[in-house]
BAPA-398706 format. One record per residue: residue in one letter; z negated, y negated, x negated of N, C-alpha, C in turn. Coordinates in steps of 0.1 Angstrom, whole numbers, plus 2048, in hexadecimal, padded with zeros to 3 digits. Layout:
% residues N
AZYXZYXZYX/...
This chain:
% residues 270
M86AD4F81B862D5B81685FD5580A/S850D5E80984AD577F884FD5F7EF/T84ED557E5854D597D4845D597CC/R83CD567D3832D557CB82AD607BE/P829D637B7828D6E7AA819D767AF/S81ED817AC810D887B1807D8A7A1/V7FBD897A67F1D8979B7E6D9079B/A7E4D9D7957D9DA17957D0D9F794/A7C0DA27987B2D9C7977AEDA178B/T7A6D9978779AD9F77C78CD9E780/S783DA7778777DA977E772D9C778/G76BD95786762D8A783750D89784/H74BD81785740D7F78973BD7D790/A741D7579C73AD6F7AB745D737B5/A749D767BB756D7A7C474ED747D3/P752D6B7D574ED667E7754D6E7EE/I74AD747FA751D7D804753D74812/Y75CD7381975CD7082875ED76830/F754D7D83A75BD8684275AD7D854/V761D8185F764D7786975FD87875/N758D7F87E753D8988975DD89897/D75DD9289D768D938AB768D828B5/I75BD7A8AE75ED6D8B875DD618AF/G761D618A2766D5C89875ED53891/L751D5B88D746D55888749D5B878/I749D5286F74BD5586373DD54856/K740D5C851731D5F849738D61839/Q730D56830731D58821727D6581D/F72BD6A810722D6F80D724D727FC/S71BD707F371CD6D7E3720D787DF/G721D877E272AD907D9723D9B7E3/I726DA87DC722DB27E470FDB87E2/D70DDB67D7700DB77D26F9DAD7C5/T701D9E7C86FDD947C06FED897C6/G6F8D807BE6F5D6F7C26EAD707D0/A6EAD647D26E0D607DF6E0D657EE/H6ECD6A7EC6F0D6C7FD6F8D787FD/P6F4D867F76FCD917F36FBD95802/V706DA1805707DAB80D6FBDB4810/T6F7DB78036EDDC38036DEDBE80C/A6DEDB080E6D2DA88156D1DAC822/G6D9DAF82A6DBDB48366E7DB9844/S6E7DB684D6F7DB58536FEDAA857/F707DA885C70ED9C85E705D94867/A6FFD9F8766FCD988816E9D9387B/I6E4D9886F6D6D978706D3D9385F/G6D0D8985F6C9D888516CED81846/A6DCD888446E5D898386F4D7F838/G6F6D75830704D6F82F701D5E836/V705D59830705D4B836711D4383E/L70CD4184B716D3E856720D3384F/V72DD2E84D732D2584973CD22852/A743D2785D74AD1E86974DD2A870/T750D2087B751D2B88775FD2888E/V76AD2F88D779D2E894779D3A89F/P777D388AB779D438B3786D4E8B4/A792D448B279ED498B079FD558A7/Y797D5289B797D5E895794D6D894/G789D6B89F786D7A8A6792D7C8B0/E79DD818AC7AAD838B37B2D888A6/Y7B1D8189A7B9D8788E7BDD9488A/Q7C7D9C8867C7DA58847C1DAA876/G7C1DA186E7BCD9E8607BDD8F854/F7B6D9284D7B2D868437B3D8B837/T7B9D8282C7B8D8981D7BCD7E816/Y7B4D7E8097B7D6E7FE7BFD757F5/A7C9D6A7F27D8D6D7EA7CED6B7DA/P7D6D6F7CE7CDD687C17D2D5D7BD/T7DDD587C47E3D477C57D8D407CB/G7D0D447D77C5D377D97C7D387EB/E7D2D417ED7D5D3E7FE7CBD49805/V7C9D448117C3D5081D7D0D53827/I7D2D638247DDD6782C7D8D6E835/A7E1D728437D9D7684E7E3D7A854/V7E1D8485F7EBD8A8697E7D82878/N7E5D7D87B7E6D768887E6D80898/P7E3D7E8A17E5D878AC7EFD848AD/G7FBD828AC807D828B1811D8C8A8/G80BD8D89C811D99892819D92888/D817D8188881BD7A880812D7886F/I81BD78864810D7A859810D69858/V806D64855800D578527FCD53847/E7F7D428427F1D3F8377EAD33838/W7E0D318317D6D278307D9D1F821/T7DBD1681F7D8D1380F7D1D15804/N7C6D1580B7B7D1A8067ADD1D80F/V7A2D2480C79AD2680F78FD1C816/N790D0F81578ED0381E795D02828/A7A3D008287AECFE8317A8D0A83F/W7A8D1783B7A2D20841795D2384A/L78CD1B84877FD1984B77FD0C856/A78AD0284F78ACF785B794CF8863/N796D088677A4D0B86E7AED0686F/S7B3CFE8657C2CF78647CBD0286A/T7DACF686F7DED0086F7E7D08865/P7E7D168667F2D1B85C801D1B85C/T808D2284F812D2184F817D30850/T81FD2F85A827D3E85F82DD43850/L82CD4B84A836D5583D840D58847/A83DD6184E848D6C857843D6C864/A84CD6D86F847D7087E848D8087F/D83DD84889842D9688D846D9E883/V83CD9E87C83EDA9872833DB5878/F828DB287E821DBD883820DB7894/A81DDC489C820DBD8A9815DB58B2/D817DB48BA80EDA88C1802DAF8C7/K7F7DAD8C27ECDB38C57EBDB48D7/G7EEDAC8DE7EBDA88ED7F5DB08F3/N801DB48ED809DBB8F9815DC78F2/G812DC78E5817DD08E0828DD08DD/N82ADC08DE838DBA8DD836DB98CC/G843DB88C884ADB88BB84FDC38B3/P853DC38A8860DCD8A2857DD689F/A849DDA89F843DE88A083ADEC8AC/G83CDE28B7836DE58C183ADF18C9/G831DF58D1832DFF8D582ADFF8E9/N82DE0D8F1824E078FF819E0B8FC/N80FE0C8F27FFE0B8EE800DF98E7/A7F7DF38F07F4DE68E87EFDE88DA/G7EDDF18D27E8DEF8C67F3DF48BE/A7FDDFD8C2807E048B9810DF58AE/G80EDF58A4816DED89D80BDE2897/T7FEDE189D7F8DD88957F0DDF88E/I7E6DD68827E0DD887A7D2DD887B/H7C9DDC8737BADD78787B6DDA86A/G7B9DD285D7B6DD584E7C5DCC847/L7C0DBF8437C9DBD8367C0DB982D/S7C5DBE81E7C0DB88147CBDBB807/Y7C9DAF7FD7CFDB07F07CBDBE7EA/D7CEDBF7DF7CCDC97D57CCDC77C8/G7C0DC17C37BFDBD7B57C3DC37AA/N7C8DD07AC7CBDDC7A17D9DD879E/T7E1DD97AB7F0DD87AE7F3DCB7AD/G7EEDC17B37F3DB67B77FDDB47C1/G7FCDC47CB7FFDC27D97F5DBF7E3/Y7F9DC57EF7F0DC57FB7F3DD17FF/Y7E8DD580C7E6DDD8107DEDDD822/V7E2DE282A7E3DE78397DDDF283C/T7D4DF18497D0DFB84E7D9DFC85D/L7DFE038617E8E0686E7E2E0887B/E7E7E028857DDE068907E8E0A899/G7E4E1989C7EFE1C8A67FEE2189E/D801E2D8A5810E338A081AE2E8A1/T820E2C89682CE20891835E2B88C/A843E2388A84FE2B88584EE2D877/Y843E2486F83EE23860830E2B85F/G82AE3086981CE35868813E38870/G80AE42872801E4287D7F5E3887B/D7EDE3A8867E2E338877D8E3887C/G7D1E2B8727C9E2D86C7D2E3485C/D7DBE328597E1E3284F7E1E26847/I7E3E2583A7E1E1C8337F2E1982E/R7F6E0E82E803E0982B803DFF81F/E809E02814807DF8805812DF2808/Y811DE780181DDDF7FA81FDD67EE/A828DD67E5829DD47D9826DC97D6/S827DC17DE82DDB07DB828DAB7EA/L826D9B7EE822D957F7831D92800/D83ED937F6848D907FB84FDA3805/D849DAB7FF849DB9808840DBA813/L836DB481582CDB381D832DAA828/L83BDA0826842D9B82E84CD9D83A/T853DA8831858DAD83885ADBD83E/N849DBF836844DCF83C84EDD9837/T851DD582B855DDF81F84BDE8819/G847DF281B83DDF7814837E04814/T832E0B81082FE1B811822E1E817/T828E25820818E2E826814E39822/T808E3C8237FFE468217F4E4C82C/A7F6E588317EFE5C83D7E0E5B834/S7DBE548427CEE5683D7C4E5684D/S7B5E5284B7AEE548547A3E4985A/Y7ABE3F85B79FE3085D7A9E2B86C/G7ACE338747AAE2E8837A3E25887/G798E2688678CE1D88C788E15885/N78BE1087A784E0986F788DFA876/L77DDF4873781DDF87378ADDC869/L786DDB85C78FDD685678FDDB845/N793DD683B794DD882D795DCF821/F78EDD081A78FDC580E790DC87FE/Y796DC47F478EDC67EA788DBA7E5/Y77EDC27D8774DBA7D4779DBD7C5/G777DB07BD77CDB47AE770DB57A5/D763DB27AA755DAF7A4750DC37A7/E746DC479A741DD3798735DD679F/D72DDC87A671FDCB7A971BDD47B4/A725DD97BB71FDE17C571ADEE7BF/P70CDEF7C7706DF87C170BE097C7/G709E127BE70EE227C3701E277CE/S707E247DA6FAE247E2701E347EC/A70DE397E370DE437EE707E537E9/A704E5E7F1700E6B7EB706E6E7E0/A700E737D4704E7A7CC70FE867CD/P719E877C771BE7C7B9725E737BE/N727E6E7C672CE627C9724E557C4/D719E557C070EE4D7C3711E437B4/I71EE397B3725E387A9727E297AE/A726E227A5722E0E7A8731E0F7A3/G731DFC7A7743DF87A2748DFB7AD/A748DFB7B9756DF87C4759DF17C3/N768DF37C5772DE67C9779DEB7D4/Y77BDF17DD783DF47EB779DF67F5/F779DEA7FD76BDEA808777DEF817/Q76BDF382276FDF3830767DF1837/I76BDED84175BDF084D761DF7857/G75AE0485B75CE0E86475BE07873/G760E1187975EE0C88A752E0B88B/N747E10885738E12888731E0987F/G738DFC87B734DF787372DDF6865/T72EE0186272AE04853735E00848/L72EDF583E734DF583273BDFE829/E744E05824745E0D81D74FE0C80A/G750E0D805754E0A7F6758E147EE/H765E167EA76BE1F7E376EE1A7D3/Q771E207CE775E207BD77FE1B7BE/T789E207C4798E1B7C07A2E1E7D0/L7AEE1A7D17B4E1C7E17B6E277E2/A7BAE307D77BFE3B7D97B1E457DE/D7A8E447DD79BE467DE796E447F0/Y79BE387EE79AE327FE7A0E3D807/I7AFE3E8027B6E4280B7B6E4F80D/A7B0E558047AEE658037A4E6A80B/S796E6281178EE68819783E5F817/P77EE5C821775E52827767E5D820/G767E6881C759E6E810759E6B804/S767E64801764E5E7F075EE507EF/R75AE4E7F9753E3F7F6742E407F1/T743E367E6735E387DD72EE2C7E3/Y730E247E972AE1D7ED728E1C801/D71DE1980671EE1381670EE1181B/L716E02828706DFC829709DFF837/Q6FFE0783E6FFE0984E6F3E03852/P6F4DFD85A6FCDF2869701DE485C/F709DE485A710DD3857715DCF860/G720DCF868729DCA875731DCD879/A72FDD2883734DDC88E740DD0895/G73FDC5893747DB989F74EDB4894/L752DB9885759DB187B768DB0882/R770DA887A780DA987E784DA786F/G782D9E869786D9C85C77FD99851/G782D9A84477FD9A837784D9982C/F781D93822785D8D81277CD88807/A77DD8D7FE775D887F077FD7E7E8/V779D747E777DD697DC779D687CC/P785D6E7C477CD6B7B577DD5F7B3/E771D5F7A5771D537A2779D4A79B/P77ED3C79D78CD3979A78CD3E789/S784D4177E786D44770789D4D773/T789D5677C790D6477C79ED65781/A7A1D597897AED5778A7B7D5477F/V7B0D4977B7BAD3F7707BBD49765/L7B2D557627B3D5E7587BDD6675A/S7BFD687697CAD7276A7D7D6E76B/V7DAD637707E7D5976C7E9D57761/I7E4D557587E5D567487ECD62742/A7DFD6A7477E5D797447F5D7D744/V7F5D79755806D7B75480CD75752/G80DD67750814D5F749817D6273A/G80BD6973380DD6F72781BD77726/L819D82731823D8D72F832D87732/L82FD8273A841D7973C844D78733/F83CD6E729840D6471C843D70711/L839D7B70F83ED8A706850D9170A/R84DD8E71785BD9871C867D8E716/R866D8371A874D78715876D7A709/Y867D766FF867D776F386FD866EE/S869D926F2870D9D6EB880D9D6F2/T886D976FA892D9970289CD906F7/N894D836F689DD7B6ED89CD796DE/G892D7F6DA890D806CD89BD8B6C5/
């Protein structure tokens, strides 16, 4: 069981984004609309991004995300939650550490604590860190005892994710491919008015490959129609994605949390 602290992300200037497709091609993007290789330059298959690795096994994973302390966390095909110590280890296909086994169902046969007759029931198809709360959220696949297909399940901490102790809100993302939190504010407002607002932070890729961005997690959960950014087509065959905040952002976040802890102790003991 992990005891790592949750650290909320802050807005940075350059958050590289990694996407993995269904055959394990991994591309890096410099941001949504910033840097030399932005998402807005084209689609995953044609023109945009830089191919940085190929790991066929990753095409079967249920989701990937980046933790604020530097690890890459994922749900493998068997429903285990695993982690790599850093992005380089993940790109190199190093053997990950298993944090918790059988948290979600086996993607292949539906076995596991949440498994049912449907091979998809109990699995997920979207995993993300939430930079505003320090928690995590997933998109559920198939009906389970704790939520239906396409619902969003939130976890207050990594420890809660490892035990699947969360809160489910009904939603309509049964066909989506992945989701991720992006702390920067460079996404243009490309949706139709009045939703043409720049700075989306919560992204997903729908089943048709459209990349969609929302201002808040609540907006995302409430309705696909609340999106403020969309790019179609971007990647119909994608399986996972996450953004990596610049190191200075992570350091400032850790300092901020440490300062709060110091003030609490001072207030208690002073």
